[in-house]
C-alpha positions as CSV (number, residue, x, y, z in Angstrom):
1,F,80.3,-82.1,-133.0
2,A,76.6,-81.9,-133.0
3,S,76.3,-84.6,-135.6
4,M,78.8,-86.9,-133.7
5,I,77.7,-86.4,-130.2
6,S,73.9,-86.1,-130.2
7,I,73.3,-85.2,-126.6
8,S,71.7,-82.1,-125.3
9,G,74.4,-79.7,-123.8
10,S,76.1,-78.1,-126.9
11,A,79.7,-77.0,-126.3
12,Y,79.6,-78.4,-122.7
13,T,79.1,-81.9,-124.0
14,Y,81.7,-81.5,-126.6
15,G,84.3,-80.2,-124.0
16,Y,83.5,-83.1,-121.8
17,A,84.1,-85.5,-124.7
18,T,87.4,-84.1,-125.6
19,M,89.1,-82.1,-122.8
20,G,87.6,-83.7,-119.6
21,E,85.3,-82.6,-116.8
22,L,87.0,-79.4,-115.5
23,V,87.0,-77.8,-119.0
24,A,83.5,-79.0,-119.5
25,W,82.3,-77.3,-116.4
26,I,84.2,-74.0,-117.4
27,I,82.3,-74.2,-120.8
28,G,79.0,-75.1,-119.3
29,W,79.2,-72.2,-116.7
30,D,80.3,-69.9,-119.6
31,L,77.2,-71.1,-121.5
32,V,75.1,-69.5,-118.8
33,L,76.4,-66.1,-120.0
34,E,75.7,-67.1,-123.6
35,Y,72.0,-68.2,-123.0
36,L,70.8,-66.7,-119.7
37,F,72.2,-63.3,-120.4
38,G,71.3,-63.5,-124.1
39,A,67.7,-64.1,-123.3
40,S,67.6,-61.3,-120.8
41,T,69.3,-58.9,-123.5
42,V,66.8,-59.8,-126.2
43,A,63.9,-59.4,-123.7
44,V,65.0,-55.8,-123.2
45,G,65.2,-55.1,-126.8
46,W,61.7,-56.7,-127.2
47,S,60.4,-54.3,-124.5
48,G,61.8,-51.3,-126.5
49,Y,59.9,-52.4,-129.7
50,V,56.6,-53.0,-127.7
51,V,56.7,-49.7,-126.0
52,S,57.3,-47.9,-129.4
53,F,54.7,-50.0,-131.2
54,L,52.0,-49.1,-128.5
55,A,53.1,-45.4,-128.6
56,D,52.1,-45.4,-132.4
57,F,48.5,-46.0,-131.2
58,G,48.5,-43.5,-128.5
59,I,49.2,-46.0,-125.7
60,H,52.0,-44.6,-123.4
61,L,53.3,-46.9,-120.8
62,P,54.9,-45.2,-117.7
63,A,58.7,-45.0,-118.0
64,A,59.0,-46.4,-114.5
65,I,57.8,-49.7,-115.6
66,C,59.5,-49.9,-119.1
67,Q,63.2,-49.7,-118.1
68,G,65.4,-51.2,-115.5
69,P,66.5,-49.1,-112.5
70,F,70.2,-49.4,-113.7
71,P,70.1,-48.0,-117.2
72,D,73.7,-46.5,-117.3
73,G,75.5,-48.0,-114.4
74,W,75.1,-49.1,-110.8
75,Y,72.8,-46.4,-109.5
76,M,69.1,-46.0,-109.1
77,T,67.2,-43.8,-111.4
78,G,63.6,-43.9,-110.3
79,A,62.5,-46.6,-112.6
80,I,61.0,-49.7,-110.9
81,I,61.3,-52.6,-113.4
82,N,61.3,-53.2,-117.1
83,F,57.8,-55.0,-117.0
84,P,57.4,-55.8,-120.7
85,A,60.9,-57.5,-120.7
86,V,59.8,-59.6,-117.7
87,F,56.4,-60.4,-119.4
88,I,58.0,-61.9,-122.4
89,V,60.4,-64.0,-120.3
90,V,57.5,-65.3,-118.2
91,A,55.4,-66.1,-121.3
92,T,58.1,-68.0,-123.2
93,T,59.2,-69.9,-120.0
94,T,55.6,-71.1,-119.6
95,L,55.5,-72.3,-123.3
96,L,58.8,-74.2,-122.7
97,V,57.4,-76.0,-119.7
98,I,54.4,-77.1,-121.7
99,G,56.6,-78.9,-124.3
100,I,59.0,-78.8,-127.1
101,K,56.6,-79.5,-129.9
102,E,54.3,-76.7,-128.9
103,S,57.4,-74.5,-128.7
104,A,58.6,-75.6,-132.1
105,K,55.3,-74.8,-133.8
106,F,55.2,-71.4,-132.2
107,N,58.7,-70.8,-133.3
108,N,58.1,-71.8,-136.9
109,I,55.3,-69.4,-137.2
110,I,57.4,-66.5,-135.7
111,V,60.4,-67.3,-138.0
112,L,58.0,-67.2,-141.0
113,I,56.6,-63.8,-140.0
114,K,60.1,-62.2,-139.3
115,V,61.6,-63.5,-142.6
116,I,58.7,-62.0,-144.6
117,V,59.2,-58.7,-142.8
118,I,62.9,-58.7,-143.5
119,L,62.3,-59.5,-147.3
120,L,59.6,-56.7,-147.4
121,F,62.0,-54.2,-146.0
122,V,64.9,-55.3,-148.4
123,G,62.5,-55.6,-151.4
124,F,60.9,-52.1,-151.0
125,G,63.9,-50.3,-149.4
126,I,66.4,-51.2,-152.2
127,S,64.9,-48.5,-154.5
128,Y,65.5,-45.9,-151.9
129,I,69.2,-46.5,-151.5
130,N,71.5,-43.4,-151.9
131,P,75.1,-44.8,-152.6
132,G,76.5,-41.6,-151.2
133,N,75.6,-42.9,-147.8
134,W,78.2,-45.7,-148.4
135,Q,81.1,-43.2,-148.6
136,P,83.4,-43.8,-147.0
137,F,82.4,-47.6,-146.6
138,I,84.6,-47.7,-143.6
139,P,84.6,-44.3,-141.7
140,E,87.9,-43.1,-140.6
141,N,89.0,-43.9,-137.0
142,T,88.4,-41.0,-134.6
143,G,91.7,-41.8,-132.7
144,T,90.0,-43.9,-130.1
145,W,90.2,-47.7,-130.3
146,G,86.9,-49.2,-131.5
147,E,85.4,-45.9,-132.8
148,F,85.2,-46.5,-136.6
149,G,88.2,-47.7,-138.7
150,W,89.4,-51.2,-138.7
151,S,89.3,-51.3,-134.9
152,G,85.7,-50.3,-135.1
153,V,85.1,-53.2,-137.4
154,L,86.6,-55.6,-134.9
155,A,84.7,-54.0,-131.9
156,G,81.4,-54.0,-133.8
157,A,82.0,-57.7,-135.0
158,A,82.6,-58.6,-131.3
159,V,79.3,-57.2,-130.2
160,V,77.4,-58.6,-133.3
161,F,78.8,-62.0,-132.4
162,F,75.8,-62.1,-130.0
163,A,74.0,-63.4,-133.1
164,Y,76.0,-66.6,-133.2
165,V,74.2,-67.8,-130.1
166,G,71.4,-68.9,-132.4
167,F,73.6,-71.3,-134.3
168,D,75.0,-72.8,-131.1
169,A,71.4,-73.1,-129.8
170,V,70.6,-75.4,-132.7
171,S,73.1,-78.0,-131.3
172,T,71.6,-78.0,-127.8
173,T,68.5,-79.8,-129.1
174,S,70.4,-82.5,-131.0
175,Q,69.2,-85.1,-128.7
176,E,65.6,-84.2,-129.6
177,A,66.2,-84.2,-133.3
178,I,64.8,-87.2,-135.5
179,N,68.1,-87.8,-137.2
180,P,70.9,-85.7,-135.7
181,K,73.6,-87.1,-138.0
182,R,71.9,-85.6,-140.9
183,D,69.7,-82.8,-139.4
184,M,72.3,-81.0,-137.4
185,P,74.8,-80.3,-140.2
186,I,71.9,-79.2,-142.5
187,G,70.3,-77.1,-139.7
188,I,73.5,-75.3,-138.6
189,L,75.1,-74.8,-142.0
190,G,71.7,-74.0,-143.7
191,T,70.8,-71.2,-141.2
192,L,74.3,-69.9,-141.2
193,L,74.2,-69.4,-145.0
194,I,70.6,-68.0,-145.1
195,C,71.2,-65.6,-142.1
196,T,74.5,-64.4,-143.6
197,I,72.6,-63.4,-146.8
198,L,69.9,-61.6,-144.9
199,Y,72.2,-59.8,-142.5
200,V,74.3,-58.3,-145.4
201,A,71.1,-57.5,-147.4
202,V,69.5,-55.7,-144.4
203,G,72.9,-54.0,-143.5
204,L,73.4,-52.7,-147.1
205,V,69.8,-51.4,-147.4
206,L,69.7,-49.9,-143.9
207,T,73.0,-47.9,-144.4
208,G,72.1,-47.1,-148.0
209,V,68.8,-45.5,-147.1
210,V,69.9,-43.7,-144.0
211,N,73.5,-42.4,-143.2
212,Y,75.1,-44.5,-140.5
213,K,75.3,-41.5,-138.1
214,E,71.6,-41.6,-137.7
215,L,71.3,-45.3,-137.0
216,N,72.6,-45.6,-133.3
217,V,68.9,-46.0,-132.0
218,A,66.8,-48.6,-130.6
219,A,64.8,-49.0,-133.8
220,P,67.0,-48.4,-136.7
221,I,64.8,-50.0,-139.4
222,A,61.9,-47.7,-138.3
223,V,64.3,-44.7,-138.7
224,A,65.2,-45.9,-142.3
225,I,61.5,-46.3,-143.2
226,D,60.7,-42.7,-141.9
227,N,63.7,-41.4,-144.0
228,A,62.2,-43.0,-147.1
229,G,59.0,-40.7,-146.7
230,Q,55.3,-41.4,-146.7
231,S,55.5,-43.9,-149.5
232,L,57.0,-46.5,-147.1
233,F,55.3,-45.3,-144.0
234,W,52.8,-48.2,-144.2
235,L,55.6,-50.6,-143.6
236,R,56.5,-49.2,-140.2
237,P,54.0,-51.1,-138.0
238,I,54.6,-54.3,-140.0
239,V,58.5,-54.0,-139.2
240,K,57.7,-53.4,-135.6
241,I,55.4,-56.5,-135.4
242,G,58.1,-58.5,-137.2
243,A,60.7,-57.3,-134.7
244,I,58.4,-58.1,-131.8
245,A,57.7,-61.5,-133.2
246,G,61.3,-62.2,-134.0
247,L,62.7,-61.3,-130.7
248,S,60.1,-63.4,-129.1
249,S,61.4,-66.5,-130.9
250,V,65.0,-65.5,-129.9
251,V,64.0,-65.4,-126.2
252,L,62.3,-68.7,-126.6
253,V,65.3,-70.4,-128.3
254,L,67.9,-69.0,-125.8
255,L,65.8,-70.2,-122.7
256,L,65.4,-73.6,-124.4
257,G,69.2,-73.8,-124.9
258,Q,69.9,-72.9,-121.3
259,S,67.5,-75.3,-119.9
260,R,69.0,-78.2,-121.9
261,V,72.6,-77.4,-120.9
262,F,71.7,-77.2,-117.2
263,Y,69.6,-80.4,-117.6
264,T,72.7,-82.2,-119.1
265,M,75.1,-80.8,-116.4
266,A,72.7,-82.1,-113.8
267,K,72.5,-85.5,-115.3
268,D,76.3,-85.8,-115.1
269,G,76.1,-84.9,-111.4
270,L,77.8,-81.5,-111.7
271,L,74.7,-79.7,-110.7
272,W,71.9,-80.6,-108.1
273,G,69.9,-83.7,-109.1
274,N,66.5,-82.0,-109.1
275,L,67.6,-80.0,-112.2
276,S,67.6,-83.3,-114.2
277,K,63.9,-84.1,-113.4
278,T,61.3,-83.9,-116.1
279,H,57.6,-83.1,-115.7
280,S,55.3,-86.1,-115.3
281,K,52.9,-84.8,-118.1
282,F,55.0,-82.6,-120.4
283,K,58.2,-84.4,-120.2
284,T,60.3,-81.3,-120.2
285,P,62.9,-80.4,-117.7
286,H,60.4,-78.0,-115.9
287,I,62.5,-77.2,-112.7
288,T,65.5,-76.2,-114.7
289,T,63.3,-74.1,-117.2
290,I,61.5,-72.3,-114.4
291,I,64.7,-71.5,-112.5
292,I,66.2,-70.2,-115.7
293,G,63.2,-68.2,-116.5
294,I,63.1,-66.6,-113.1
295,A,66.8,-65.6,-113.3
296,A,66.4,-64.3,-116.9
297,G,63.3,-62.3,-115.8
298,I,65.3,-60.5,-112.9
299,L,68.2,-59.7,-115.2
300,A,65.9,-58.4,-117.9
301,G,63.9,-56.3,-115.5
302,L,66.8,-54.7,-113.8
303,F,69.9,-54.3,-116.0
304,P,70.8,-52.3,-119.0
305,I,71.1,-53.9,-122.6
306,D,74.6,-52.8,-123.2
307,M,76.1,-54.5,-120.1
308,L,74.0,-57.7,-120.8
309,G,75.0,-57.7,-124.4
310,H,78.7,-57.5,-123.8
311,M,78.5,-60.4,-121.3
312,V,76.7,-62.5,-124.0
313,S,79.3,-61.8,-126.7
314,I,82.3,-62.5,-124.6
315,G,80.7,-65.7,-123.3
316,T,79.8,-66.9,-126.7
317,L,83.2,-66.1,-128.0
318,L,85.0,-68.1,-125.2
319,A,82.7,-71.1,-125.8
320,F,83.6,-71.1,-129.5
321,V,87.4,-70.8,-128.7
322,I,87.1,-74.0,-126.7
323,V,85.0,-75.8,-129.1
324,C,87.6,-75.0,-131.9
325,I,90.4,-76.3,-129.8
326,G,88.2,-79.4,-129.0
327,I,88.0,-80.2,-132.8
328,V,91.8,-80.5,-133.0
329,I,92.0,-82.5,-129.8
330,L,89.3,-85.0,-130.9
331,R,90.8,-85.5,-134.4
332,K,94.1,-86.5,-132.8
333,K,92.5,-88.4,-130.0
334,E,90.0,-90.4,-132.0
335,P,91.0,-90.2,-135.6
336,D,88.9,-93.2,-136.6
337,A,85.7,-92.3,-134.7
338,P,82.6,-92.3,-137.1
339,R,81.8,-88.8,-138.3
340,A,78.6,-88.0,-140.1
341,F,80.1,-84.6,-140.8
342,K,83.8,-83.9,-141.0
343,T,85.4,-80.4,-140.2
344,P,87.5,-79.6,-143.4
345,W,91.1,-78.6,-143.4
346,V,91.9,-79.6,-139.8
347,P,93.9,-78.1,-138.0
348,F,93.9,-74.9,-140.2
349,V,90.1,-74.2,-139.8
350,P,89.7,-74.7,-136.0
351,I,93.0,-72.9,-135.3
352,L,92.1,-70.0,-137.3
353,G,88.5,-70.0,-135.7
354,A,90.1,-69.9,-132.3
355,I,92.4,-67.0,-133.2
356,C,89.6,-65.1,-134.8
357,C,87.4,-65.4,-131.7
358,L,90.2,-64.3,-129.4
359,A,90.8,-61.3,-131.5
360,L,87.1,-60.4,-131.2
361,M,87.3,-61.0,-127.4
362,A,90.2,-58.5,-127.2
363,S,88.1,-55.9,-128.9
364,L,85.4,-55.9,-126.1
365,P,85.6,-53.4,-123.2
366,L,87.7,-54.1,-120.1
367,D,84.7,-54.2,-117.9
368,A,83.3,-57.1,-119.9
369,W,86.5,-59.0,-119.3
370,I,86.3,-58.1,-115.5
371,R,82.7,-59.5,-115.4
372,L,83.8,-62.6,-117.3
373,I,86.7,-63.4,-115.0
374,S,84.5,-62.8,-111.9
375,W,81.7,-65.0,-113.2
376,M,84.2,-67.8,-114.1
377,A,85.7,-67.6,-110.6
378,I,82.2,-68.0,-109.1
379,G,81.7,-71.1,-111.3
380,L,85.0,-72.7,-110.2
381,V,84.0,-72.3,-106.5
382,I,80.7,-74.1,-107.2
383,Y,82.6,-76.8,-109.1
384,F,85.0,-77.5,-106.3
385,L,82.5,-77.3,-103.6
386,Y,79.9,-79.4,-105.3
387,G,80.3,-80.5,-108.8
388,C,83.6,-82.5,-108.5
389,R,82.3,-84.3,-105.4
390,H,79.1,-85.4,-106.9
391,S,80.3,-86.0,-110.5
392,H,78.9,-89.4,-111.8
393,A,82.0,-89.9,-114.0
394,R,84.2,-89.7,-110.9
395,K,82.1,-92.3,-109.0
396,M,82.4,-94.8,-112.0
397,P,85.0,-97.5,-111.5
398,D,88.2,-97.4,-113.7
């Protein structure tokens, strides 16, 4: 899709091209979950690593400004706001307003740093692996759905699907790519291959060095390094710096993706026209970017990481389901359209993709489904009150 339809908007644009405006709106509104809540979630994680890193140097930030007031539910706990999380959102939003080139240069540096840190951890940690920690490789289910066993694999995969936001984010900038027909397939498939190898390598080393029962913490790699003893203690600050740098780039990419989706929806008339305006000097959709930044900052400053994370995963999975279905529809609808990259084994691959994503969605908690349905209901109200009345496509003569 990204190589064929080189317009900013990701799954929203693809849905528009294959299934019409209403489905496109549903996807676009769903992408808000994917990007906006994703940036907020990662910002909360960034805050945790920053607080831990500063504590290593004897700098202890007050708990009242390091966590949201709703850490475990809808009740006040005495905390005021997660200030570090808000700070990183404000910083990355400012960078995105300045321009895509500056953002890309910053992101390239950050990616280099975090890949080096990952390779250091894997390279030095591999000699500390205890194969006994992998026994049993899939722990037996506790009797509760999602707690270990194969149901635990599904539940874990559904939450980890959060990571696939990054591959989708690549497609949101297809309009700004030099040669999208060539660059998009290379960018998406190349990063998918590299990230899969790195994820598996880190997962194996992490669970080999430390038993999985000790890894349900905010900074698991730091726990693994501590467990290896003094010989790897020098790597701990480097890992935290890498995590801070890496999470910074993720916040940047997610805010970038969300602003481009809103920009495209506004250009189509489904959102307010001001959202499609660009800055006179920086040529970026500054109004959209600032609004997204403010919303992400509020979410990151107030809400818990678990709730935000589940919202991102279920939103991402829904978007992928619709994109998979869109591939089948477009192949039937426009079989002769020029395709720089062609999905293999249609309809088998997209149908299997949709089924897998639906299975993962079913593994998420009920409250995630309730929030998703409520969110989509709000989106439909906005569409019928504003979007369908101001749609540029509807105003065009047949």
